Backbone as XML, in Angstrom:
<?xml version="1.0"?>
<chain id="A" units="angstrom">
  <residue number="1" name="MET">
    <atom name="N" x="0.971" y="-0.926" z="0.020"/>
    <atom name="CA" x="-0.110" y="-0.058" z="-0.102"/>
    <atom name="C" x="0.759" y="1.244" z="0.252"/>
  </residue>
  <residue number="2" name="PRO">
    <atom name="N" x="0.901" y="2.144" z="-1.112"/>
    <atom name="CA" x="1.699" y="3.315" z="-0.858"/>
    <atom name="C" x="1.368" y="4.431" z="0.677"/>
  </residue>
  <residue number="3" name="LYS">
    <atom name="N" x="2.469" y="4.805" z="0.552"/>
    <atom name="CA" x="2.252" y="5.787" z="1.993"/>
    <atom name="C" x="1.713" y="7.147" z="1.610"/>
  </residue>
  <residue number="4" name="ALA">
    <atom name="N" x="0.689" y="7.753" z="2.246"/>
    <atom name="CA" x="0.239" y="9.066" z="1.886"/>
    <atom name="C" x="1.437" y="10.039" z="2.312"/>
  </residue>
  <residue number="5" name="PRO">
    <atom name="N" x="1.543" y="11.074" z="1.459"/>
    <atom name="CA" x="2.353" y="12.064" z="1.379"/>
    <atom name="C" x="2.248" y="12.750" z="2.963"/>
  </residue>
  <residue number="6" name="VAL">
    <atom name="N" x="3.489" y="13.085" z="3.746"/>
    <atom name="CA" x="3.371" y="13.790" z="4.746"/>
    <atom name="C" x="3.330" y="15.345" z="4.538"/>
  </residue>
  <residue number="7" name="THR">
    <atom name="N" x="2.201" y="16.084" z="4.943"/>
    <atom name="CA" x="1.928" y="17.441" z="4.663"/>
    <atom name="C" x="2.241" y="18.072" z="5.912"/>
  </residue>
  <residue number="8" name="ALA">
    <atom name="N" x="3.233" y="19.127" z="5.874"/>
    <atom name="CA" x="3.473" y="20.032" z="6.879"/>
    <atom name="C" x="2.213" y="20.577" z="7.606"/>
  </residue>
  <residue number="9" name="PRO">
    <atom name="N" x="2.143" y="20.373" z="8.826"/>
    <atom name="CA" x="0.856" y="21.003" z="9.423"/>
    <atom name="C" x="0.510" y="22.482" z="9.326"/>
  </residue>
  <residue number="10" name="ALA">
    <atom name="N" x="1.224" y="23.164" z="9.139"/>
    <atom name="CA" x="1.049" y="24.820" z="8.898"/>
    <atom name="C" x="0.224" y="24.869" z="7.341"/>
  </residue>
  <residue number="11" name="SER">
    <atom name="N" x="0.726" y="23.695" z="6.591"/>
    <atom name="CA" x="0.137" y="23.889" z="5.380"/>
    <atom name="C" x="-1.575" y="23.180" z="5.198"/>
  </residue>
  <residue number="12" name="LEU">
    <atom name="N" x="-1.940" y="22.874" z="6.009"/>
    <atom name="CA" x="-2.982" y="21.790" z="6.253"/>
    <atom name="C" x="-4.100" y="22.596" z="6.328"/>
  </residue>
  <residue number="13" name="THR">
    <atom name="N" x="-5.177" y="22.859" z="5.981"/>
    <atom name="CA" x="-6.520" y="23.510" z="6.088"/>
    <atom name="C" x="-7.008" y="22.652" z="6.994"/>
  </residue>
  <residue number="14" name="TYR">
    <atom name="N" x="-8.270" y="22.735" z="7.700"/>
    <atom name="CA" x="-9.020" y="21.813" z="8.603"/>
    <atom name="C" x="-9.684" y="20.825" z="7.975"/>
  </residue>
  <residue number="15" name="GLU">
    <atom name="N" x="-10.221" y="21.549" z="6.721"/>
    <atom name="CA" x="-10.825" y="20.164" z="5.804"/>
    <atom name="C" x="-9.826" y="19.296" z="5.081"/>
  </residue>
  <residue number="16" name="ALA">
    <atom name="N" x="-8.599" y="19.528" z="4.703"/>
    <atom name="CA" x="-7.557" y="18.795" z="4.411"/>
    <atom name="C" x="-7.294" y="17.845" z="5.602"/>
  </residue>
  <residue number="17" name="ALA">
    <atom name="N" x="-7.082" y="18.275" z="6.809"/>
    <atom name="CA" x="-6.643" y="17.601" z="8.034"/>
    <atom name="C" x="-7.803" y="16.290" z="8.132"/>
  </residue>
  <residue number="18" name="LEU">
    <atom name="N" x="-9.035" y="16.890" z="8.281"/>
    <atom name="CA" x="-9.962" y="16.175" z="8.305"/>
    <atom name="C" x="-10.242" y="14.797" z="7.210"/>
  </residue>
  <residue number="19" name="GLN">
    <atom name="N" x="-10.181" y="15.265" z="5.863"/>
    <atom name="CA" x="-10.293" y="14.366" z="5.142"/>
    <atom name="C" x="-9.028" y="13.311" z="5.373"/>
  </residue>
  <residue number="20" name="GLU">
    <atom name="N" x="-8.002" y="13.508" z="5.593"/>
    <atom name="CA" x="-6.933" y="12.733" z="5.525"/>
    <atom name="C" x="-7.170" y="11.784" z="6.980"/>
  </residue>
  <residue number="21" name="LEU">
    <atom name="N" x="-7.582" y="12.647" z="7.884"/>
    <atom name="CA" x="-7.861" y="11.727" z="9.264"/>
    <atom name="C" x="-8.902" y="10.819" z="8.993"/>
  </residue>
  <residue number="22" name="GLU">
    <atom name="N" x="-10.038" y="10.989" z="8.267"/>
    <atom name="CA" x="-11.351" y="10.067" z="7.942"/>
    <atom name="C" x="-10.717" y="8.991" z="6.941"/>
  </residue>
  <residue number="23" name="ALA">
    <atom name="N" x="-9.651" y="9.187" z="5.896"/>
    <atom name="CA" x="-9.089" y="8.235" z="5.318"/>
    <atom name="C" x="-8.310" y="7.229" z="6.079"/>
  </residue>
  <residue number="24" name="LEU">
    <atom name="N" x="-7.570" y="7.927" z="6.817"/>
    <atom name="CA" x="-6.613" y="7.140" z="7.718"/>
    <atom name="C" x="-7.618" y="6.087" z="8.657"/>
  </residue>
  <residue number="25" name="VAL">
    <atom name="N" x="-8.369" y="6.236" z="9.185"/>
    <atom name="CA" x="-9.488" y="5.864" z="10.033"/>
    <atom name="C" x="-9.912" y="4.741" z="9.404"/>
  </residue>
  <residue number="26" name="ALA">
    <atom name="N" x="-10.295" y="4.881" z="8.032"/>
    <atom name="CA" x="-10.810" y="3.863" z="7.304"/>
    <atom name="C" x="-9.896" y="2.752" z="7.025"/>
  </residue>
  <residue number="27" name="ARG">
    <atom name="N" x="-8.619" y="3.157" z="6.818"/>
    <atom name="CA" x="-7.495" y="2.217" z="6.495"/>
    <atom name="C" x="-7.338" y="1.405" z="7.653"/>
  </residue>
  <residue number="28" name="VAL">
    <atom name="N" x="-7.481" y="1.980" z="8.883"/>
    <atom name="CA" x="-7.201" y="1.345" z="9.987"/>
    <atom name="C" x="-8.475" y="0.434" z="10.536"/>
  </residue>
  <residue number="29" name="GLU">
    <atom name="N" x="-9.308" y="0.830" z="10.428"/>
    <atom name="CA" x="-10.521" y="-0.129" z="10.613"/>
    <atom name="C" x="-10.652" y="-1.059" z="9.519"/>
  </residue>
  <residue number="30" name="SER">
    <atom name="N" x="-10.077" y="-1.101" z="8.620"/>
    <atom name="CA" x="-10.227" y="-1.997" z="7.291"/>
    <atom name="C" x="-9.363" y="-3.545" z="8.148"/>
  </residue>
  <residue number="31" name="GLY">
    <atom name="N" x="-8.572" y="-3.360" z="9.040"/>
    <atom name="CA" x="-7.675" y="-4.227" z="9.479"/>
    <atom name="C" x="-6.507" y="-4.825" z="8.149"/>
  </residue>
  <residue number="32" name="GLN">
    <atom name="N" x="-6.382" y="-4.197" z="7.462"/>
    <atom name="CA" x="-5.715" y="-4.696" z="6.730"/>
    <atom name="C" x="-4.182" y="-4.092" z="6.442"/>
  </residue>
  <residue number="33" name="LEU">
    <atom name="N" x="-3.767" y="-3.307" z="7.549"/>
    <atom name="CA" x="-2.372" y="-2.621" z="7.709"/>
    <atom name="C" x="-1.616" y="-3.526" z="8.386"/>
  </residue>
  <residue number="34" name="PRO">
    <atom name="N" x="-0.605" y="-3.486" z="8.059"/>
    <atom name="CA" x="0.807" y="-4.365" z="8.732"/>
    <atom name="C" x="0.958" y="-3.326" z="9.954"/>
  </residue>
  <residue number="35" name="LEU">
    <atom name="N" x="1.397" y="-4.064" z="11.327"/>
    <atom name="CA" x="1.818" y="-3.488" z="12.444"/>
    <atom name="C" x="2.556" y="-2.213" z="12.424"/>
  </residue>
  <residue number="36" name="ASP">
    <atom name="N" x="3.542" y="-2.353" z="11.569"/>
    <atom name="CA" x="4.112" y="-1.016" z="11.783"/>
    <atom name="C" x="3.565" y="0.067" z="11.017"/>
  </residue>
  <residue number="37" name="GLU">
    <atom name="N" x="2.831" y="-0.183" z="10.055"/>
    <atom name="CA" x="2.161" y="0.811" z="9.288"/>
    <atom name="C" x="1.123" y="1.430" z="10.161"/>
  </residue>
  <residue number="38" name="LEU">
    <atom name="N" x="0.369" y="0.677" z="11.106"/>
    <atom name="CA" x="-0.644" y="0.951" z="12.194"/>
    <atom name="C" x="0.034" y="1.824" z="13.207"/>
  </residue>
  <residue number="39" name="LEU">
    <atom name="N" x="1.495" y="1.389" z="13.520"/>
    <atom name="CA" x="1.947" y="2.533" z="14.465"/>
    <atom name="C" x="2.098" y="4.200" z="13.676"/>
  </residue>
  <residue number="40" name="VAL">
    <atom name="N" x="2.689" y="3.921" z="12.424"/>
    <atom name="CA" x="2.837" y="5.082" z="11.986"/>
    <atom name="C" x="1.608" y="5.962" z="11.614"/>
  </residue>
  <residue number="41" name="GLY">
    <atom name="N" x="0.330" y="5.382" z="11.279"/>
    <atom name="CA" x="-0.907" y="5.728" z="11.047"/>
    <atom name="C" x="-1.176" y="6.409" z="12.137"/>
  </residue>
  <residue number="42" name="TYR">
    <atom name="N" x="-1.286" y="5.620" z="13.327"/>
    <atom name="CA" x="-1.679" y="6.213" z="14.817"/>
    <atom name="C" x="-1.127" y="7.653" z="14.863"/>
  </residue>
  <residue number="43" name="GLN">
    <atom name="N" x="0.153" y="7.586" z="14.922"/>
    <atom name="CA" x="0.993" y="8.612" z="15.183"/>
    <atom name="C" x="0.668" y="9.826" z="14.118"/>
  </residue>
  <residue number="44" name="ARG">
    <atom name="N" x="0.322" y="9.566" z="12.881"/>
    <atom name="CA" x="-0.280" y="10.698" z="11.857"/>
    <atom name="C" x="-1.474" y="10.998" z="12.445"/>
  </residue>
  <residue number="45" name="GLY">
    <atom name="N" x="-2.491" y="10.063" z="12.705"/>
    <atom name="CA" x="-3.505" y="10.321" z="13.271"/>
    <atom name="C" x="-3.906" y="11.296" z="14.255"/>
  </residue>
  <residue number="46" name="ALA">
    <atom name="N" x="-2.790" y="11.451" z="15.186"/>
    <atom name="CA" x="-2.642" y="12.214" z="16.589"/>
    <atom name="C" x="-2.553" y="13.301" z="16.134"/>
  </residue>
  <residue number="47" name="GLU">
    <atom name="N" x="-1.178" y="13.738" z="15.259"/>
    <atom name="CA" x="-0.904" y="14.976" z="14.572"/>
    <atom name="C" x="-2.248" y="15.714" z="13.958"/>
  </residue>
  <residue number="48" name="LEU">
    <atom name="N" x="-2.920" y="14.782" z="13.279"/>
    <atom name="CA" x="-4.006" y="15.431" z="12.203"/>
    <atom name="C" x="-5.084" y="15.977" z="13.294"/>
  </residue>
  <residue number="49" name="LEU">
    <atom name="N" x="-5.618" y="15.175" z="14.338"/>
    <atom name="CA" x="-6.399" y="15.036" z="15.522"/>
    <atom name="C" x="-6.109" y="16.810" z="15.981"/>
  </residue>
  <residue number="50" name="LYS">
    <atom name="N" x="-4.977" y="16.817" z="16.294"/>
    <atom name="CA" x="-4.473" y="18.235" z="17.290"/>
    <atom name="C" x="-4.571" y="19.117" z="15.940"/>
  </residue>
  <residue number="51" name="ILE">
    <atom name="N" x="-4.193" y="19.210" z="14.875"/>
    <atom name="CA" x="-4.661" y="20.387" z="14.128"/>
    <atom name="C" x="-6.187" y="20.635" z="13.774"/>
  </residue>
  <residue number="52" name="CYS">
    <atom name="N" x="-6.866" y="19.563" z="13.758"/>
    <atom name="CA" x="-8.375" y="19.857" z="13.605"/>
    <atom name="C" x="-8.830" y="20.483" z="14.790"/>
  </residue>
  <residue number="53" name="ARG">
    <atom name="N" x="-8.441" y="19.925" z="16.253"/>
    <atom name="CA" x="-8.916" y="20.490" z="17.451"/>
    <atom name="C" x="-8.432" y="22.021" z="17.647"/>
  </residue>
  <residue number="54" name="ASP">
    <atom name="N" x="-7.064" y="22.342" z="16.979"/>
    <atom name="CA" x="-6.387" y="23.445" z="17.338"/>
    <atom name="C" x="-7.195" y="24.734" z="16.357"/>
  </residue>
  <residue number="55" name="ARG">
    <atom name="N" x="-7.484" y="24.218" z="15.331"/>
    <atom name="CA" x="-8.212" y="25.330" z="14.388"/>
    <atom name="C" x="-9.731" y="25.450" z="14.840"/>
  </residue>
  <residue number="56" name="LEU">
    <atom name="N" x="-10.504" y="24.207" z="15.274"/>
    <atom name="CA" x="-11.724" y="24.671" z="15.713"/>
    <atom name="C" x="-11.583" y="25.447" z="17.170"/>
  </residue>
  <residue number="57" name="GLN">
    <atom name="N" x="-10.830" y="25.482" z="17.878"/>
    <atom name="CA" x="-10.407" y="26.192" z="18.976"/>
    <atom name="C" x="-10.012" y="27.666" z="18.801"/>
  </residue>
  <residue number="58" name="ALA">
    <atom name="N" x="-9.598" y="27.653" z="17.671"/>
    <atom name="CA" x="-9.276" y="29.169" z="17.306"/>
    <atom name="C" x="-10.628" y="29.529" z="16.830"/>
  </residue>
  <residue number="59" name="VAL">
    <atom name="N" x="-11.144" y="29.018" z="15.966"/>
    <atom name="CA" x="-12.507" y="29.713" z="15.433"/>
    <atom name="C" x="-13.449" y="30.092" z="16.512"/>
  </residue>
  <residue number="60" name="GLU">
    <atom name="N" x="-13.507" y="29.058" z="17.625"/>
    <atom name="CA" x="-14.434" y="29.164" z="18.800"/>
    <atom name="C" x="-14.147" y="30.271" z="19.306"/>
  </residue>
  <residue number="61" name="GLN">
    <atom name="N" x="-12.734" y="30.635" z="19.778"/>
    <atom name="CA" x="-12.204" y="31.889" z="20.282"/>
    <atom name="C" x="-12.607" y="32.953" z="19.403"/>
  </residue>
  <residue number="62" name="GLN">
    <atom name="N" x="-12.693" y="33.212" z="18.236"/>
    <atom name="CA" x="-13.026" y="34.222" z="17.608"/>
    <atom name="C" x="-14.613" y="34.621" z="17.804"/>
  </residue>
  <residue number="63" name="ILE">
    <atom name="N" x="-15.316" y="33.378" z="17.602"/>
    <atom name="CA" x="-16.970" y="33.698" z="17.753"/>
    <atom name="C" x="-17.047" y="34.216" z="19.145"/>
  </residue>
  <residue number="64" name="LYS">
    <atom name="N" x="-16.398" y="33.966" z="20.183"/>
    <atom name="CA" x="-16.737" y="34.307" z="21.318"/>
    <atom name="C" x="-16.136" y="35.837" z="21.139"/>
  </residue>
  <residue number="65" name="VAL">
    <atom name="N" x="-15.185" y="36.213" z="20.600"/>
    <atom name="CA" x="-14.479" y="37.725" z="20.514"/>
    <atom name="C" x="-15.696" y="38.586" z="19.873"/>
  </residue>
  <residue number="66" name="LEU">
    <atom name="N" x="-16.243" y="37.948" z="18.737"/>
    <atom name="CA" x="-17.251" y="38.812" z="17.692"/>
    <atom name="C" x="-18.692" y="38.737" z="18.797"/>
  </residue>
  <residue number="67" name="ASP">
    <atom name="N" x="-18.945" y="37.623" z="19.406"/>
    <atom name="CA" x="-20.254" y="37.703" z="20.265"/>
    <atom name="C" x="-19.916" y="39.005" z="21.515"/>
  </residue>
  <residue number="68" name="GLY">
    <atom name="N" x="-18.636" y="39.384" z="22.004"/>
    <atom name="CA" x="-18.772" y="39.984" z="23.143"/>
    <atom name="C" x="-18.500" y="38.964" z="24.259"/>
  </residue>
  <residue number="69" name="LYS">
    <atom name="N" x="-18.243" y="37.919" z="24.170"/>
    <atom name="CA" x="-18.256" y="36.880" z="25.416"/>
    <atom name="C" x="-17.055" y="36.838" z="25.732"/>
  </residue>
  <residue number="70" name="SER">
    <atom name="N" x="-15.801" y="37.438" z="25.308"/>
    <atom name="CA" x="-14.767" y="37.216" z="25.696"/>
    <atom name="C" x="-13.936" y="38.505" z="26.027"/>
  </residue>
  <residue number="71" name="ASP">
    <atom name="N" x="-12.913" y="38.422" z="27.300"/>
    <atom name="CA" x="-12.190" y="39.668" z="27.433"/>
    <atom name="C" x="-10.943" y="39.674" z="26.329"/>
  </residue>
  <residue number="72" name="GLU">
    <atom name="N" x="-10.915" y="39.007" z="25.738"/>
    <atom name="CA" x="-9.855" y="39.159" z="24.548"/>
    <atom name="C" x="-10.297" y="39.679" z="23.626"/>
  </residue>
  <residue number="73" name="ALA">
    <atom name="N" x="-9.766" y="41.080" z="23.044"/>
    <atom name="CA" x="-10.299" y="41.492" z="22.024"/>
    <atom name="C" x="-9.163" y="41.358" z="20.936"/>
  </residue>
  <residue number="74" name="LYS">
    <atom name="N" x="-8.637" y="40.468" z="20.355"/>
    <atom name="CA" x="-7.646" y="40.362" z="19.429"/>
    <atom name="C" x="-8.202" y="39.940" z="17.927"/>
  </residue>
  <residue number="75" name="PRO">
    <atom name="N" x="-7.485" y="40.374" z="16.948"/>
    <atom name="CA" x="-7.921" y="40.126" z="15.457"/>
    <atom name="C" x="-7.524" y="38.820" z="15.259"/>
  </residue>
  <residue number="76" name="TRP">
    <atom name="N" x="-8.329" y="38.101" z="14.742"/>
    <atom name="CA" x="-8.431" y="36.717" z="14.078"/>
    <atom name="C" x="-7.336" y="36.556" z="13.154"/>
  </residue>
  <residue number="77" name="THR">
    <atom name="N" x="-6.599" y="35.419" z="13.157"/>
    <atom name="CA" x="-5.509" y="35.213" z="11.918"/>
    <atom name="C" x="-5.777" y="33.812" z="11.796"/>
  </residue>
  <residue number="78" name="GLN">
    <atom name="N" x="-5.926" y="33.369" z="10.651"/>
    <atom name="CA" x="-5.580" y="32.161" z="10.188"/>
    <atom name="C" x="-4.241" y="31.352" z="10.223"/>
  </residue>
  <residue number="79" name="GLU">
    <atom name="N" x="-4.109" y="30.566" z="10.920"/>
    <atom name="CA" x="-2.835" y="29.753" z="10.735"/>
    <atom name="C" x="-2.690" y="28.779" z="9.985"/>
  </residue>
</chain>
């Protein structure tokens, strides 16, 4: 099975990270991956999950700022 290209976290959008994570989960759940690839897949999945969570958290914080429910009034920047 060909390995997925490793993309630097800063260059991944939320949608791209989520799509890669979903594909990775499907491959793991298929039960067809060798043990070594499972470990690599788990590590990559953890990275992708962190990217998604960080992006969501940034958006949630910005929504709080826009709604005036946050003490922080900082401009939103996409990472």
